[in-house]
N, C-alpha and C positions, 0 to 999 in steps of 0.2 A: 366906649370902649374903641380907641382911636388904631386905627390901622394903618398899615402901610405898606407899600410892596418890597415884598423879599427881596432884597439881594445879597450875592455870598458875602459881603464885607457886613452889613446891619447884622446875619444870625453870626458871623464870629463873634461879632465885638458886641453881640447882646447879653448881659450880666442882669441876675437879679437887682430888685430894686435894695436898697439898705432898709432893715428892717423890717422885711418879708420874708417868708418860709419860698414863696413863691411867686414869679410875676409871667406876665404872658404877653408875647409881642404879634400881634394878630394878622394876618395877610389881606392885605385890600381884594388881592388877585382872586382870591380862590375860598369862598365862604367856607368859616368851620375851621380850617386850618390855623393853627396857632405854632410858635416856638415854647415853649414854655422852659424857663431857668430857676434852678433851685437853690439857695442858700449856700448848698455847698458846691456850686458850681456845677453841676451835671444839667445836661440841654437838652431837650429831647423835641421833636413835631408831633403836637397832639391832634386830634381832628375833636370838635363838640357839636353836637346837633341834636334836636328834639326831636321824638316820638313820641305819638298819642300821648305830647304834652308833656312828657320826661325826659329830662336832661340825658343826655350818656355823652360817655366820653372814650374815646379808644385812642392809646397811644400809640403810633405807626412809627416812629425810629428814632435812632440818633441821630443830628446832621452829618457826623462823619461819617455816616454808611450812606445817608439817603443824601439826593441833590436834592436843590428848591421843585424840581423838573417834578421829578418822580414824588416828592412829598404831595406837590400839587394834585398830580393824576391819582396818586392814593385818597388823597381826600375827596374827590369829583367821584371817584368808585363808591366810597361810603356813603355820600349824599343820594348818591344812586340808588341804593341799595334803602336808605331810609322813605325817600319817595315812596318807593312800590311799597312801602308800607312794614318791612324787612328790618329785623333789628341785627345790627350787623358782627354782634357779638354771638349768635347764637348761631349765621351764618357760617362766620369762620370756627365755630367748634364745631361746627355738621362735618366743615371741610376737612378740618383737622381729624377727626374720629373716622371717618371715609378712608384718608390717607393711612392711618395707624392702621386699619384696618387690613388696608391693601397691600400695609407692608409685614401684614403678623399672615396673610396667605399664603405671600410670595416665602416667606421663610418655611412656614409650614409646609409648599409641595416642596421643600427638602427634607421633610422628615423621613426618615427609614421606619418601616414596617416594624422597629426594634424600639423605636423610639416611643413608638402607641403604646406595643407591647406592655414598656414597660409603664409605661401610665396605668394600663388598663388591669396589670397585676397590683397596681397599690389599692386600685378600686378593689378587685376581688381579695386581697390582703383586709381592708380598712372599714367594710360596708358588708350589712346581713343578706345573705341569699334571699331575693324572692320566692324561689320556690319553696325551701325549707323553713324561709322566716329565722334563721339560725347564721353564724358565724361559721365560713366556710372553714374544713380542715384543713391541718395543717398537707395531709398527704395531697386535696386536688391541689394546692397553690402550688407544692415542688412538683406536681406532674407536670403544670405550667412552663414553670423554671426549667427542667430536665428536657422535655423535648423541644424547646428552643435553645438549648446550650449550643456554642460554638462548639466546645469537647474540646479535648487537649489536654485536660486537667487531671493529674493523678489521682487515680482511684483509692478510696479508703484501705480497700483492702486490696492486700497485692501489689506488684507494682504494673498495674496495667495503667492503659492510660483511656479517659474515656471516650469513647467515640461520640461524633456530633450529634444532636437531636433531628427527628427529622423536621422540624419548621426550621433547621437555621438558614437552608439554604434561600427563605422567603425575609426571612430577618431584615439580611443588607438592603433589599428592595426598596425605590422610594415606595411611600406608601399608595401616591397618585398609579404609580405599574402596579399594582394590584390588583388585576382585571380576572376575568372567569378565563381568558387564555393564561396566564400566567400562572393560575390556580392547577387550570388542567394540567401543566406544562409538569410543574412540580410534583402532581400526585399522580402520575403516569409512572415517570424516576421514581419517586418513592415507595407505592406500589412494588416494584421488582425490588427492591433493599428489603420490606417485609413488610405484607397487606393490613397484618394487625395492628401497626406499629403505626402505617401511617393512615387507617382508618380511626385510629384513637386521636392524632393529633390533627384529622381534619375537624371529628368533629369540635374539639376545644378552638381552632382557627374561625368555624362558621360562628361560635358563639363571637369570638372576638370582632368579625366584619360586621356582624350586626350589631355591637357594641361600638364601635365606631360610626355606622352610621346615625345613631341613635346621639352620639354626642357633636355638640354645638358647631366643637374648634373643629371636630376632622370631617361631621356629614361629606363638606364643598371636595374633601380628599377622594375618595372612596367610592369607586360604582356602587350602585342599588344593590345588594345579596348577590353579589361574585360566586359566591356558593353554591347558590340555587341554580346554577347555569346548568341547562343539557350534558354540556361538554363536559362539564365537573362530572355532576351526579352518576353519569351513565358510566363511567371508569371505575367510580366506588365498589369495592368489592364484596361481595353478598357477605354480612354478618354469622358465623359460624356458633351456634348455640355453644355453650362451653357444658362439656361433662364429664369433666375428670371427675370419677367418683371411686370410692373404694368398693370392689363386691365383700359379701359376707364371705369369700371364701377366701379374700386375700389377708383377710383381718391378722390370724395367726403371722404370715410371712410380716405384716407390715409391724407390729407389735414387733416380734422379734428382732428386727432391725433397729426401730426405736430405741427399743431397750437396749440397745447395744452400743447407742453414741455414749462417747465417755463424758459429755458435760452434761452434770445432772438438770442443769437448767432446762437447757435446750431440750435434752428426751422429756422431762416431764412438761416443757411449754409446748411441744406437736403432741401430745398423748391429751391434754390440756384441750387444744383445738378441736381434736374429734370428739372428746367426751362431752363439751359443752358447747358446739355448735357456734363459738364464740368467733365475732370476726378480728383478722390477727394482730391489728393495732388496738383494740379494744383488750384482747387479753395480756398485749405484752405491757401496755400501761396499768397493770393493776396493782396496786398498793396492797402491804400487807394489813394498814385499817381497815380495808373494804373486804378482809379476809375473817368471817367468823367461821373459826374452826370448831366452840363447842357447839353451836347451833348447825353448823353446815349451811352457809351460805354467803356466794360470792355479790358484792357490788359493781356492774361494771359500767365504766365510762361510756351509753347509748350513744351511737351518732343519732338514734331515731326519740329517743326518748331525753338527749341533753345532757347537760352537766349532771343532774339528779341521779342517772342513771338508770338502770336495772338491774333488783336483784333475783338471783337466781339458785337453786339448788347446789352442794359444794357436796358432790355423790362421794362413797366410802372410800373407794379406790382412789380417787383424787386426790380427795382429802389428807389420806396417806402420805401420796407422793408432798405435798404440800408442806405436811409434818418435816419431811426430810429436808425439805427445804429450806424450813424454817430455822431449824437447827445448825443444818451448814450455815446460811445468813449469820447466826448471830454466834457463832464459834470465831473468838479473836483470833487471831494472827499469831506469828508467833514472834519472838521476845527482838528477834532482827526487825521484823518489819515494824514494830510496834516502836523500836529507837529511830527505824526511819522516820517515820511520822511524827515523833516528838521532835528530833532533828529541825525535821520542816515544819514545826510549829502547830502540827496537826494532833490531834487526837482519831483514831478508831472508833466508827458506831457502824452497827449493822445499818442496810441498805434499806430503805421506806418500799421499792421498787421487788413485786413477789420473784420476778423474772430479771434479776439485775446482770450486771454486767461490767467486770472490775477494767474496762478496756474503752466504752463506749462512754461519748462526751455527755450525756445525760445519767450513765449509769445504770439504762434499765435495756434489754436485748436489742438488739438492732437487727442483724441479718439471722435467722436462724434456715433459710432457704438450702444455704449452702450443705451442713450437717443431714439436711432432710434429704436432699436430692443424692448426696452421696450414699444414704442410709437404701432408701428408695432400688437404687443402684445394684446398690450388693446384693438385696432381695430378690433381684431381679423382676419385681414389680413396674408396670406402665406406670410414666411419670403422672405424677399427682401435684399439684400446687398447693399449697398454703389455704385458699381459699376453697379449693376442692376436698379439703379436710371437715372445713362447716359444712358442704354441701353434701358429704357423707354421714357426717348425722344428720340431716334432715330426711335423707335417703333410709340409710338403715334402720332408722327410729321404727318405719310401717313394718317392720317384721315385727315389734313388738308390739303389734297394732294401739301404736300411742295414738290418741286423738289429734290432728292436725293443730289446731288451736292450742293446744300445749306445746308442740315442737316449734308454731309459729313466736308464743309467748317465751321461750327459754331464750330461742336463736334471737331475739330482738327483732321479730321482723315485724311490717304495720298491718294492723288486721283488715281481711280483706272483706270478709262478710259480714253483711250489718249488725248480726247479728255477735259477733266477733267484738263491734267496732264500738257496740254502746252495751252490751251487755254481758260479757265474757270477758272478767278479770281472776282467772284464780289463784287464791291462795297459793301460799311458798309451799305450804306442807303438802297439798293434791301435787304440786309440780312435783317436789320431789319424790312423791311416790312414784309416779313415771318416769323420772329421770333416774331413779336408781333401777328401774327394771331394765330400760335401755343400757345403763355403763354395765350392768350384771351380764344382760345376753353378747354385749361386744367381748368383756372379757372371757365368759362360753366361749363365745367360737375363736376366739384367739387362742384358746389354752392355756390360760392364766388360773392358776389357783387362787384364790383372794377369798379370805375369809375378812368380816369387815368385825370391828372391834365393839360394835354396838349389837351385832349379832347373838 
């Protein structure tokens, strides 16, 4: 292998030998350095050496970009690494990876809380909850979206403009600036706006920062446990137990007000919440295929039992209300409406939802609170939430001395005692006996005369 001293003229004039794919011109001054020329006319400096008995070859660069001195210096550096027993290729790969990591960290340092929050939401949507071992509910995800919303959008109902969520002031901050002090400052201001909302938002924020800490990409950007600092926890308002619940003597006024609601779907839905003790989303999502009017049962998509749901009795009075809704639902519209549908290439068919809505996007009831709030205000009753109706069912059932386990099974509560958890799963007919008693007692207190067709 002949060697020559590299000069600018020799490097510029060197060409690949005829009949060969590539040839090399080796430098006499620097061991391992060569100029490679290909048949296509490309040229580059290369380094070749031996490491642990194996030949390694590394491209240095194009002679148009590298001077001879630079190429020789680079070749000497590579030979030094080999003399130390290092593979220059692995060394360069490690350096490149470290550089890329530093660049990524630098870029992430500019990430806002909102950037990480959006990634967090995607994880919540696409993974299973480690606590329940089930997908997270749409309501849970919606809470995260709403509490971190910028606001300014038009509300679905009315001409009101949505206000910002309590978490929004944090969303615009850099993630690295999310410290215990910044959280304390934020929490102090949000408590002034509304302590309940602030406490709810803080609970979600705490879970978010915990996720960031356990995320390899974000761990370096977040202060460890910023939500657990004393300066933050001392600001938290004390949680108040929710106790909105209908009293026995309020049943007459409540039923009278709800029965006066002109929309029969909302009126029936609200009565159903009280009579069944179901969660508002569970009952709103009830479909006709899950209603057995003959054998009087409802299968509710339970958040505890999962998609299989829980089957509960359908009490006589509530069954009669559903009979009326079913008749309305299956009554076709007038000729004019049918013609309009036909012109749009559509056909009329009954809604699959029990509590249907002609205006909502998915066809089922969305917001019955407005009508309920107006009704209880007209009846001059204390404010009670929709969940308060569920709470009322469990409380009022004690007047009939219903076993606690029966109420829990109807409402879909997790069994608490060992005996309930492992040995008590009451059949539907036993639940129906007690459930009918609860409904009958409620109607008596409300002064509603009702005679079941089955009596």
